[in-house]
C-alpha positions as CSV (number, residue, x, y, z in Angstrom):
1,G,77.9,115.8,55.5
2,L,81.0,116.0,58.3
3,V,82.7,112.4,57.0
4,M,84.7,111.0,59.9
5,T,87.3,107.9,59.2
6,A,88.8,105.7,61.2
7,A,92.3,105.9,62.1
8,D,94.9,103.2,62.0
9,I,95.2,102.5,65.6
10,T,98.1,99.3,66.4
11,G,99.0,98.4,69.7
12,S,97.4,95.3,72.4
13,V,94.8,95.8,74.9
14,S,94.7,93.4,78.0
15,G,92.7,93.4,80.7
16,D,93.0,92.9,84.1
17,A,95.0,90.1,86.0
18,T,94.9,91.0,89.2
19,T,93.3,89.4,92.1
20,P,91.5,92.2,94.9
21,S,92.9,91.9,98.1
22,L,92.2,93.4,101.4
23,V,94.3,96.6,101.8
24,E,93.4,97.9,105.0
25,A,91.3,97.6,108.1
26,F,90.3,100.2,111.4
27,V,87.9,99.8,113.7
28,N,85.6,102.8,113.2
29,Y,84.9,104.5,116.3
30,R,83.0,107.1,115.0
31,E,80.3,104.8,113.9
32,D,80.4,102.6,116.7
33,F,82.0,103.6,120.0
34,T,82.1,100.0,121.2
35,G,84.4,99.4,118.9
36,R,83.1,96.9,117.3
37,S,82.6,97.7,114.1
38,I,85.4,97.5,111.6
39,D,85.8,99.5,107.8
40,V,87.6,97.3,105.2
41,R,89.0,98.7,102.1
42,V,89.5,96.1,99.1
43,S,92.0,97.2,95.8
44,E,89.8,97.6,93.9
45,D,85.5,97.5,93.6
46,V,84.4,94.1,94.1
47,S,81.1,91.8,93.0
48,P,79.7,92.3,96.9
49,L,77.9,88.7,96.3
50,L,80.4,86.8,99.0
51,L,81.4,90.3,101.3
52,S,78.1,91.1,101.5
53,L,77.5,88.0,103.6
54,P,78.3,87.9,107.4
55,V,79.2,83.7,107.3
56,A,82.6,84.7,104.7
57,W,84.3,87.0,107.6
58,T,85.9,85.7,110.6
59,S,88.5,87.1,112.5
60,T,91.2,85.1,114.0
61,G,90.7,85.5,117.9
62,G,87.2,84.0,117.0
63,Q,84.6,86.8,117.6
64,S,81.6,86.4,115.3
65,V,79.9,88.9,112.9
66,M,76.8,90.3,113.3
67,T,76.1,92.4,110.0
68,V,78.4,93.3,107.0
69,S,77.4,96.6,105.0
70,V,78.6,97.6,102.0
71,L,79.7,101.2,101.5
72,Q,81.3,101.6,98.6
73,G,82.1,98.9,95.9
74,D,85.6,98.5,97.7
75,V,85.0,99.6,101.2
76,Y,82.4,97.6,103.6
77,R,81.6,97.5,107.2
78,V,81.8,94.9,109.4
79,T,80.4,94.3,112.6
80,F,80.7,92.2,115.4
81,L,79.5,90.8,118.5
82,S,82.0,91.6,120.6
83,T,85.3,94.5,120.6
84,L,88.6,92.6,118.6
85,S,91.7,91.9,120.8
86,P,95.1,93.9,119.5
87,G,97.0,91.3,117.3
88,D,93.3,90.4,115.4
89,Q,92.9,89.9,111.9
90,L,90.3,89.8,109.8
91,Q,89.9,86.4,107.6
92,V,87.7,86.6,104.5
93,M,86.9,82.9,102.4
94,A,88.0,82.5,99.0
95,G,86.2,83.4,96.1
96,V,86.0,87.0,96.4
97,E,85.6,88.7,92.5
98,D,86.8,92.1,91.3
99,L,84.4,93.4,88.6
100,A,86.7,91.1,85.6
101,G,86.1,87.9,87.0
102,N,89.5,87.7,88.7
103,A,88.6,85.6,91.9
104,A,90.9,86.1,94.8
105,G,92.2,82.8,97.6
106,A,91.7,83.6,101.1
107,L,92.3,87.0,102.1
108,T,93.4,88.0,105.4
109,V,94.3,92.0,106.7
110,D,95.9,93.2,109.9
111,V,93.3,95.4,111.7
112,T,94.4,99.4,112.8
113,L,92.5,99.3,116.9
């Protein structure tokens, strides 16, 4: 039979030590012509345990979050009860974890209207 031996490999191995961040957020008028649905991209796939909860999200304008949908591991749709205003930001409470277990502090991102 075929005999395979392991080659000597040297080097170092390190894991993911970078905490996730919010990369961008924009009003998705195709999904919701009223402008209340905001699509948010995270820097990497994260555990949806916290981000899928409406209470985890706030806006600097004080608008209330109605629902949160997970579109992909790094994309979320946040739907508000009312539209955001120019200059409003989205905020997420501390504790969002990536798949390696790195937890972020409170996160903030500007919203493109």
